[in-house]
C-alpha positions as CSV (number, residue, x, y, z in Angstrom):
1,M,12.1,-30.4,19.8
2,I,13.9,-33.3,18.0
3,D,17.5,-33.8,18.9
4,D,18.4,-35.3,15.6
5,P,21.4,-33.4,14.1
6,L,20.1,-33.9,10.5
7,V,16.7,-32.5,11.4
8,N,18.2,-29.5,13.2
9,L,20.6,-28.8,10.2
10,A,17.7,-29.0,7.8
11,G,15.7,-26.6,9.9
12,E,18.5,-24.1,10.1
13,A,19.1,-24.4,6.3
14,N,15.4,-23.8,5.7
15,E,15.4,-20.7,8.0
16,G,18.5,-19.4,6.2
17,Y,16.8,-20.0,2.9
18,H,13.8,-18.1,3.9
19,D,16.0,-15.2,5.2
20,Q,17.8,-15.1,1.9
21,R,14.5,-15.1,0.0
22,A,13.3,-12.2,2.2
23,V,16.6,-10.3,1.6
24,W,16.3,-10.9,-2.2
25,S,12.6,-9.8,-2.3
26,V,13.4,-6.7,-0.4
27,A,16.4,-5.9,-2.6
28,S,14.4,-6.6,-5.8
29,F,11.6,-4.4,-4.4
30,F,13.9,-1.5,-3.8
31,C,15.7,-2.0,-7.1
32,G,12.4,-2.2,-9.0
33,N,10.9,0.8,-7.3
34,R,14.0,2.9,-7.1
35,Q,12.6,5.5,-9.4
36,G,9.2,5.5,-7.6
37,I,11.1,6.0,-4.3
38,M,13.1,8.8,-5.7
39,V,10.0,10.5,-6.9
40,R,8.4,10.1,-3.5
41,L,11.5,11.5,-1.8
42,K,11.5,14.5,-4.1
43,R,7.8,15.1,-3.5
44,A,8.4,14.9,0.3
45,A,11.3,17.3,0.1
46,W,9.3,19.7,-2.1
47,R,6.5,19.6,0.5
48,L,8.9,20.3,3.3
49,D,10.4,23.2,1.3
50,S,6.9,24.6,0.6
51,L,5.9,24.6,4.2
52,P,6.1,27.9,6.1
53,V,9.0,27.8,8.5
54,N,7.0,28.6,11.6
55,S,4.6,25.7,11.1
56,I,7.4,23.1,11.6
């Protein structure tokens, strides 16, 4: 590990940048697939509703 403040700062900034990119990609994924996710949720709820009660 290098004890140079500038190197450490650059490393932290780089990690923060990657975290931000990950958050943005997750957010864009959810925004882009919101309708698909809603369809899947509705299908899952429909499957749960169609199951016999005693099988749960």
